[in-house]
C-alpha positions as CSV (number, residue, x, y, z in Angstrom):
1,M,47.7,-19.9,5.3
2,N,50.4,-19.9,8.1
3,E,48.5,-22.4,10.3
4,Y,49.3,-25.7,11.9
5,A,47.7,-28.4,14.1
6,D,49.9,-30.1,16.7
7,V,47.0,-32.1,18.3
8,T,44.8,-34.6,16.5
9,G,41.1,-33.6,16.5
10,L,41.5,-29.8,16.8
11,K,38.5,-27.9,15.4
12,E,40.6,-24.9,14.6
13,C,44.2,-24.6,13.4
14,K,46.8,-22.6,15.3
15,L,48.6,-19.7,13.8
16,C,52.4,-19.6,13.6
17,P,54.0,-16.6,15.2
18,A,55.6,-13.9,13.3
19,G,58.9,-15.0,11.7
20,W,57.8,-18.6,11.6
21,L,56.4,-20.6,8.7
22,S,54.0,-23.6,8.8
23,T,55.2,-26.9,7.5
24,G,51.7,-27.7,6.5
25,T,51.5,-30.4,9.1
26,E,51.9,-30.2,12.9
27,A,54.7,-27.6,13.5
28,C,56.2,-24.3,12.5
29,V,59.7,-23.6,11.6
30,A,61.7,-20.4,12.2
31,M,62.4,-18.5,9.1
32,G,65.8,-16.8,8.7
33,L,65.9,-13.0,8.3
34,D,67.7,-11.9,5.1
35,A,68.4,-8.2,5.0
36,T,69.3,-8.4,1.3
37,L,65.7,-9.1,0.2
38,P,63.8,-6.1,-1.0
39,I,61.5,-4.3,1.4
40,P,57.9,-3.5,0.2
41,T,57.1,0.2,0.2
42,S,54.1,2.5,-0.3
43,L,51.8,0.0,1.5
44,S,48.1,0.9,1.4
45,I,44.7,-0.8,1.9
46,K,41.6,-0.3,-0.3
47,R,38.0,-1.6,-0.2
48,G,37.2,-4.6,-2.4
49,E,33.9,-5.4,-4.1
50,T,32.3,-5.6,-0.7
51,W,32.8,-3.9,2.7
52,S,34.2,-7.1,4.1
53,E,36.9,-7.5,1.5
54,L,40.2,-5.5,1.5
55,I,42.9,-5.1,-1.2
56,V,46.5,-4.7,-0.1
57,E,48.7,-2.8,-2.5
58,W,52.4,-2.1,-2.3
59,D,55.5,-1.3,-4.4
60,L,58.6,-3.6,-4.9
61,E,61.7,-2.6,-6.7
62,D,62.7,-6.1,-7.8
63,T,59.9,-7.6,-9.9
64,S,61.4,-11.1,-9.8
65,Y,59.9,-11.9,-6.3
66,E,56.4,-13.3,-6.3
67,E,55.8,-14.7,-2.8
68,F,55.2,-12.6,0.3
69,V,54.1,-12.9,3.9
70,I,51.2,-10.6,4.7
71,R,50.0,-9.9,8.2
72,I,46.6,-8.3,8.7
73,S,45.6,-7.0,12.2
74,T,42.9,-4.8,13.7
75,S,45.5,-3.5,16.2
76,E,48.3,-1.2,15.2
77,E,50.6,-3.1,17.6
78,F,49.7,-6.4,15.8
79,T,48.9,-8.4,18.9
80,R,48.6,-12.1,18.5
81,D,44.8,-12.3,19.1
82,T,44.1,-9.6,16.5
83,T,46.4,-10.8,13.7
84,E,46.2,-13.2,10.8
85,Q,49.1,-14.1,8.6
86,Y,49.0,-15.1,4.9
87,V,51.7,-16.6,2.7
88,T,50.7,-15.8,-0.9
89,K,51.7,-14.9,-4.4
90,S,50.9,-11.3,-5.4
91,K,49.5,-10.0,-8.6
92,G,51.1,-7.2,-10.5
93,G,49.2,-4.0,-10.6
94,G,50.2,-3.2,-14.2
95,G,51.8,0.1,-13.4
96,A,54.8,1.7,-11.8
97,A,54.7,3.6,-8.5
98,G,57.0,5.0,-5.9
99,G,60.6,4.8,-6.9
100,G,60.0,2.9,-10.2
101,G,59.0,-0.4,-8.6
102,R,56.0,-2.4,-9.9
103,R,52.8,-2.1,-8.0
104,R,51.6,-5.4,-6.4
105,R,48.2,-6.2,-5.0
106,M,46.4,-8.9,-3.1
107,S,42.7,-9.4,-2.2
108,L,42.0,-10.7,1.3
109,P,39.0,-11.0,3.6
110,T,38.6,-8.8,6.6
111,L,39.2,-10.3,10.0
112,G,36.0,-11.9,11.1
113,S,34.2,-10.6,8.0
114,T,33.9,-7.2,9.7
115,D,33.0,-4.1,7.8
116,L,35.9,-1.8,6.9
117,R,33.7,1.2,7.8
118,F,33.4,-0.1,11.4
119,V,36.8,-1.7,12.1
120,V,40.2,-0.3,11.0
121,H,42.7,-2.9,9.6
122,F,46.4,-2.6,9.4
123,A,48.9,-4.5,7.2
124,R,52.6,-5.4,7.1
125,I,54.4,-7.3,4.4
126,Q,57.7,-9.2,4.1
127,T,59.3,-10.5,0.9
128,L,59.7,-14.3,0.9
129,A,62.8,-15.8,-0.8
130,P,62.4,-18.3,-3.6
131,D,63.7,-21.1,-1.2
132,G,60.8,-20.5,1.1
133,V,62.8,-20.3,4.3
134,R,64.1,-16.7,4.3
135,L,62.2,-13.5,4.9
136,G,63.1,-9.9,4.2
137,K,62.7,-7.0,6.6
138,E,59.1,-6.1,7.5
139,S,57.5,-3.1,5.8
140,A,56.1,-0.1,7.5
141,T,52.6,-0.4,8.8
142,S,49.8,0.8,6.5
143,R,47.9,3.9,7.5
144,G,44.6,3.8,9.4
145,W,41.4,5.7,8.6
146,R,38.3,7.2,10.2
147,S,35.8,4.5,11.3
148,I,32.6,4.1,13.1
149,G,34.1,1.8,15.8
150,G,36.6,4.4,16.6
151,K,33.9,7.1,16.9
152,D,35.9,9.5,14.8
153,C,32.9,11.4,13.7
154,F,31.2,13.8,16.1
155,A,27.8,12.2,17.2
156,S,24.6,14.0,16.2
157,T,26.2,16.4,13.8
158,E,28.4,14.2,11.5
159,Y,28.4,10.9,9.7
160,L,31.1,8.8,8.0
161,N,31.1,9.5,4.3
162,A,32.6,6.4,2.7
163,T,30.9,6.5,-0.6
164,G,33.3,8.8,-2.5
165,S,36.4,6.6,-2.7
166,V,37.6,3.0,-2.4
167,A,40.6,4.2,-0.4
168,P,39.6,4.3,3.3
169,S,42.3,6.9,4.0
170,E,40.2,9.3,2.0
171,W,37.0,8.7,3.9
172,E,35.9,11.8,5.9
173,C,33.3,12.9,8.4
174,A,30.6,14.9,6.6
175,P,28.0,17.3,8.2
176,C,24.7,15.7,8.9
177,P,22.1,16.7,6.2
178,A,19.3,18.9,7.2
179,G,16.3,16.9,8.4
180,A,18.5,13.8,9.1
181,D,18.9,11.9,12.4
182,C,22.6,11.5,13.2
183,R,22.5,11.0,16.9
184,S,25.4,8.5,17.0
185,S,28.5,7.8,14.8
186,L,26.8,6.5,11.6
187,I,27.4,5.6,8.0
188,A,25.2,6.9,5.2
189,E,23.1,3.7,5.1
190,E,22.1,4.1,8.8
191,I,20.9,7.7,8.5
192,K,17.2,8.1,8.8
193,A,14.9,11.1,8.5
194,K,13.7,13.0,11.6
195,F,10.1,13.4,12.5
196,G,8.5,15.8,10.1
197,W,11.0,15.1,7.3
198,W,10.9,12.8,4.2
199,R,13.8,11.3,2.3
200,C,14.1,11.9,-1.4
201,H,14.4,8.6,-3.2
202,G,17.7,6.9,-2.6
203,S,19.6,10.0,-1.5
204,L,20.6,12.0,1.6
205,T,18.4,14.9,0.7
206,F,15.4,15.4,3.0
207,A,12.2,17.6,2.5
208,S,10.0,18.9,5.2
209,C,6.5,17.3,5.5
210,L,3.2,19.0,6.4
211,G,2.2,18.5,10.0
212,A,2.8,15.1,11.6
213,A,2.6,13.0,8.3
214,C,6.2,11.8,8.4
215,L,7.6,9.7,11.3
216,G,11.2,9.1,12.0
217,G,13.9,10.0,14.5
218,P,13.3,12.5,17.4
219,N,13.1,16.2,16.3
220,P,13.2,18.5,19.4
221,L,12.5,21.5,17.2
222,L,8.9,20.3,16.7
223,A,8.4,19.2,20.3
224,G,5.1,20.3,21.9
225,K,3.1,20.6,18.6
226,Y,1.9,17.1,17.7
227,F,0.5,14.6,20.2
228,R,-1.0,11.1,20.2
229,S,-2.7,9.3,23.0
230,T,-1.0,6.0,22.2
231,V,2.1,5.2,20.2
232,N,3.4,1.8,19.1
233,S,7.0,0.8,18.3
234,T,6.8,2.2,14.8
235,G,5.5,5.6,15.9
236,A,2.0,5.0,14.3
237,A,-1.0,6.2,16.2
238,D,-4.5,7.4,15.9
239,P,-4.4,10.6,13.8
240,D,-7.5,12.0,15.3
241,D,-5.9,12.9,18.6
242,N,-3.7,15.6,17.2
243,G,-3.6,19.0,18.8
244,L,-4.0,18.6,22.5
245,A,-1.6,17.3,25.1
246,G,-3.6,15.2,27.6
247,S,-2.3,13.4,30.7
248,D,-1.6,10.2,28.6
249,A,-0.5,12.0,25.4
250,V,2.9,11.3,23.9
251,D,4.8,14.0,22.0
252,L,5.4,12.5,18.5
253,A,8.4,14.7,17.8
254,L,10.3,13.0,20.7
255,V,9.4,9.4,19.7
256,D,12.2,7.4,18.0
257,S,10.5,5.4,15.3
258,V,12.2,2.3,14.2
259,N,12.0,3.1,10.5
260,E,11.1,6.0,8.3
261,T,7.3,5.6,7.8
262,C,4.2,7.7,7.2
263,A,1.7,8.2,10.0
264,Q,-1.5,6.2,10.3
265,G,-3.9,7.1,7.6
266,H,-1.2,8.0,5.1
267,A,-0.1,5.6,2.3
268,N,3.0,3.5,3.0
269,P,5.9,3.0,2.2
270,P,7.2,6.6,2.1
271,I,9.3,5.8,-1.0
272,N,6.1,5.6,-3.0
273,N,4.4,8.6,-1.3
274,T,6.1,11.9,-1.7
275,R,6.3,13.7,1.7
276,C,3.6,11.3,2.9
277,S,1.0,13.6,1.2
278,S,-1.2,10.8,-0.2
279,C,-3.8,9.1,2.0
280,A,-4.5,5.4,2.4
281,V,-7.7,3.8,1.2
282,N,-10.7,4.9,3.2
283,Y,-8.8,8.0,4.4
284,A,-8.9,11.6,2.9
285,L,-6.9,14.7,3.4
286,S,-8.6,17.0,6.0
287,G,-9.6,20.5,5.0
288,D,-8.0,22.3,7.9
289,G,-4.6,22.6,6.3
290,S,-2.9,20.4,8.9
291,G,-2.0,17.7,6.4
292,R,-3.7,15.0,8.4
293,C,-5.5,12.1,6.7
294,V,-8.9,11.6,8.4
295,E,-10.9,8.4,8.2
296,C,-13.9,8.5,5.8
297,G,-17.3,8.3,7.5
298,G,-18.9,6.4,4.7
299,A,-19.4,7.1,1.0
300,G,-23.1,8.0,1.4
301,G,-22.5,10.5,4.1
302,S,-19.6,12.1,2.3
303,M,-21.6,12.4,-0.9
304,A,-24.6,13.9,1.0
305,L,-22.3,16.5,2.6
306,F,-20.8,17.4,-0.8
307,L,-24.3,17.8,-2.4
308,L,-25.6,19.9,0.5
309,T,-22.5,22.2,0.1
310,V,-23.1,22.6,-3.6
311,L,-26.8,23.2,-3.0
312,G,-26.0,25.9,-0.4
313,V,-23.7,27.7,-2.7
314,V,-26.3,27.7,-5.5
315,V,-29.0,29.1,-3.1
316,L,-26.6,31.8,-1.9
317,F,-25.9,32.9,-5.4
318,V,-29.6,33.0,-6.3
319,L,-30.3,35.1,-3.3
320,L,-27.5,37.5,-4.1
321,I,-28.9,37.9,-7.7
322,A,-32.4,38.4,-6.4
323,V,-31.4,41.1,-4.0
324,K,-29.4,42.8,-6.7
325,M,-32.4,42.8,-9.1
326,R,-34.8,44.1,-6.5
327,S,-32.6,47.1,-5.8
328,T,-33.6,50.4,-7.4
329,G,-30.4,50.9,-9.2
330,K,-30.3,54.7,-8.6
331,K,-28.4,54.4,-5.4
332,K,-26.0,51.7,-4.4
333,A,-27.8,49.5,-1.9
334,E,-26.3,48.9,1.6
335,H,-26.4,45.1,1.1
336,S,-24.2,45.5,-2.0
337,T,-21.4,47.2,0.0
338,M,-21.7,44.6,2.8
339,K,-21.5,41.8,0.3
340,R,-18.3,43.1,-1.2
341,I,-16.7,43.6,2.2
342,L,-17.7,40.0,3.3
343,L,-16.4,38.3,0.2
344,T,-13.2,40.4,0.3
345,H,-12.6,39.5,3.9
346,L,-13.1,35.7,3.2
347,Q,-10.7,35.9,0.3
348,M,-8.1,37.6,2.4
349,I,-8.4,34.8,5.0
350,S,-7.7,32.3,2.3
351,I,-4.6,34.1,1.3
352,V,-3.4,34.4,4.9
353,L,-4.0,30.7,5.5
354,S,-1.9,29.8,2.4
355,L,1.2,31.5,3.9
356,N,3.9,29.2,5.2
357,V,3.4,30.1,8.9
358,S,3.0,27.7,11.8
359,W,-0.3,29.0,13.1
360,P,-1.6,27.8,16.5
361,T,-4.1,25.0,16.2
362,T,-7.1,27.2,17.3
363,V,-6.2,30.0,14.8
364,S,-5.7,27.4,12.0
365,T,-9.0,25.8,12.6
366,V,-10.9,29.1,12.6
367,L,-9.2,30.4,9.5
368,S,-9.8,27.1,7.7
369,L,-13.5,27.2,8.6
370,A,-13.9,30.7,7.3
371,S,-11.9,29.9,4.1
372,S,-14.1,26.9,3.4
373,L,-17.1,29.1,2.7
374,T,-15.5,30.5,-0.4
375,S,-13.3,27.6,-1.5
376,I,-14.5,24.3,-3.0
377,S,-11.1,22.7,-2.2
378,A,-12.2,22.6,1.4
379,Q,-14.7,19.9,0.4
380,A,-11.9,17.7,-1.1
381,A,-12.3,15.1,1.7
382,S,-16.0,14.7,1.0
383,I,-15.3,14.3,-2.7
384,Q,-12.5,11.8,-2.2
385,C,-14.4,9.7,0.3
386,S,-17.5,9.6,-1.9
387,F,-15.8,7.2,-4.3
388,G,-15.8,4.4,-1.7
389,D,-13.3,1.6,-2.4
390,D,-12.4,3.2,-5.8
391,Q,-11.0,6.2,-4.0
392,S,-9.1,8.6,-6.2
393,S,-5.7,10.1,-5.2
394,N,-5.3,13.6,-3.8
395,A,-3.8,14.7,-7.2
396,E,-6.8,13.3,-9.1
397,V,-9.2,15.1,-6.9
398,Y,-7.2,18.4,-7.0
399,Y,-6.9,18.4,-10.8
400,G,-10.5,17.4,-11.2
401,M,-11.6,20.3,-9.0
402,L,-9.2,22.7,-10.9
403,I,-10.8,21.7,-14.2
404,A,-14.3,22.1,-12.8
405,T,-13.4,25.6,-11.4
406,A,-12.0,26.7,-14.7
407,L,-15.1,25.5,-16.6
408,L,-17.6,26.8,-14.1
409,P,-17.9,30.4,-15.5
410,L,-18.6,29.0,-19.0
411,V,-21.2,26.6,-17.7
412,L,-22.9,29.5,-15.7
413,M,-22.9,31.7,-18.9
414,C,-24.6,28.9,-20.9
415,V,-27.2,28.4,-18.1
416,T,-28.1,32.0,-17.7
417,T,-28.3,32.5,-21.5
418,V,-30.7,29.6,-21.8
419,F,-32.7,30.9,-18.8
420,W,-33.1,34.5,-20.0
421,F,-33.4,34.0,-23.8
422,V,-35.0,30.6,-24.1
423,L,-36.9,29.7,-21.0
424,L,-38.5,33.0,-20.0
425,P,-39.9,33.8,-23.5
426,L,-41.5,30.3,-23.5
427,V,-43.2,30.4,-20.1
428,G,-43.9,34.1,-20.0
429,M,-42.6,36.9,-17.8
430,H,-43.8,35.6,-14.5
431,K,-42.9,37.8,-11.5
432,C,-41.4,34.9,-9.7
433,L,-38.9,34.3,-12.5
434,T,-38.1,37.9,-13.0
435,C,-37.9,39.0,-9.4
436,G,-40.8,41.3,-9.9
437,K,-39.1,43.3,-12.6
438,K,-40.3,44.0,-16.1
439,I,-37.8,42.6,-18.5
440,V,-37.1,44.7,-21.7
441,Y,-35.3,42.7,-24.4
442,Q,-32.8,44.3,-26.7
443,P,-31.7,42.8,-30.0
444,C,-28.6,40.7,-29.8
445,I,-27.2,42.6,-32.8
446,P,-27.2,46.4,-32.2
447,T,-28.8,48.5,-34.9
448,K,-26.6,51.5,-34.2
449,N,-22.9,51.7,-33.9
450,P,-22.2,51.8,-30.2
451,F,-18.7,53.1,-30.8
452,R,-19.7,56.0,-33.0
453,R,-19.0,59.3,-31.4
454,R,-22.1,61.5,-31.1
455,K,-22.0,65.1,-32.0
456,K,-22.6,67.4,-29.1
457,K,-25.0,70.4,-29.7
458,K,-23.0,73.5,-30.1
459,K,-23.8,76.2,-27.6
460,P,-24.3,79.7,-29.1
461,T,-21.5,82.2,-28.6
462,R,-22.1,85.7,-27.0
463,S,-21.9,87.4,-30.3
464,E,-24.6,85.0,-31.6
465,R,-26.8,85.6,-28.6
466,L,-26.3,89.5,-28.7
467,P,-28.9,90.3,-31.5
468,T,-31.5,88.4,-29.5
469,L,-30.7,90.3,-26.4
470,I,-30.8,93.6,-28.3
471,R,-34.1,92.7,-29.8
472,S,-35.6,91.8,-26.6
473,G,-34.0,94.9,-24.9
474,G,-35.0,97.4,-27.8
475,G,-38.6,96.4,-27.9
476,G,-38.8,97.0,-24.2
477,G,-36.9,100.4,-24.5
478,G,-39.2,101.7,-27.3
479,G,-42.3,101.1,-25.4
480,G,-40.7,102.9,-22.5
481,S,-39.8,106.0,-24.5
482,S,-43.3,106.3,-26.0
483,S,-44.8,106.2,-22.6
484,S,-42.4,108.8,-21.4
485,S,-43.1,111.1,-24.3
486,T,-46.9,110.8,-23.9
487,T,-46.5,111.8,-20.3
488,T,-44.6,114.8,-21.0
């Protein structure tokens, strides 16, 4: 190091000025300038193993020189308070560059252990003669690069992409990814997701979340849609206040959360919860399509609500079957047409609700309520909360309900078969069990071929019917002639 101490007891050594060399004790000696010494060329700076380590590389025509004076500065003018000087031996790069000279390199720390992405460093090199008192001419200054400290990237729309190369001169300002918060000049590690967006694991790819499940940086595009009465420093708040903007409500889309996190009621951290779609323990996904996780009201109440819903569905189907059996069958009953219209309407509401449209809160609530009458998935919250502390995940509940829905027709077929062919013959044809109808049983195996084409009775042709007409007409004519003859 080109340092000295001229006073006893100094805590820090002083730096010799440019063109001077430390004697290793209390003074610096001027070094003579020798224009015959080779001048380093093709000077460049690269990143070392860490962001606070730099590697200086250059070319030298004469490979016999091993010692050099390297000056590193954070100012292109190399002012005294921003410069450090090193006298060191270089290491060969193992390859030729430039005009046939060998490539040299030296690893050095950054000034003040600063990050190369935030502070630009410059380097100049001089060749040191073997006698240690003569210096060659100074090389040209190394090139600078884009940095955060220089605010070279446009705030809010760009960030410094320094991951593609170890050469800072190749770093560039990249467009801010969709769903990312780049409000100031940032590096990739400082980018966070906006409100309503979730980061894919370990990448700069973001996916939109459902509702207000994902918290992050401000997102003006979602302003005026999601409110909370109180918000802490992380952006978490009571999820049950969503929907209305009261006098003390805070717009979540404009809150700057410290970290990327999931809203209260959703499982954290987000890296283990894709799009914050899974709920925390004692919370369940609401059935209104908003993506909110609502707090369970107790396992007993949730199970009772689920059982009442199942019982209501069973009673509804029994009533529909009874009304159908009591109809005459000759003319389509009015209730049958009304039933078809109602079920078709409810199914269309379910399809409309599944569209990727930002419905107003009131419309979404009404559509979800109507859709829940024909969809068992609307009762997912009750099913999930009914397990108590051993709460299943959203996926387990969904796939369980999917399997149950697929098996339901087979189960109903078995139940109806047992009812009509086993239970009724045993207990007798009671009017209550047959809805007042007389049941006529047919054999399970048909005795006649139902696919056999029946011969239609051939209608007689006109020629076949003519003798009959003549006979009937002749008999009548003969009688008439006889009567006429007698009269005459």
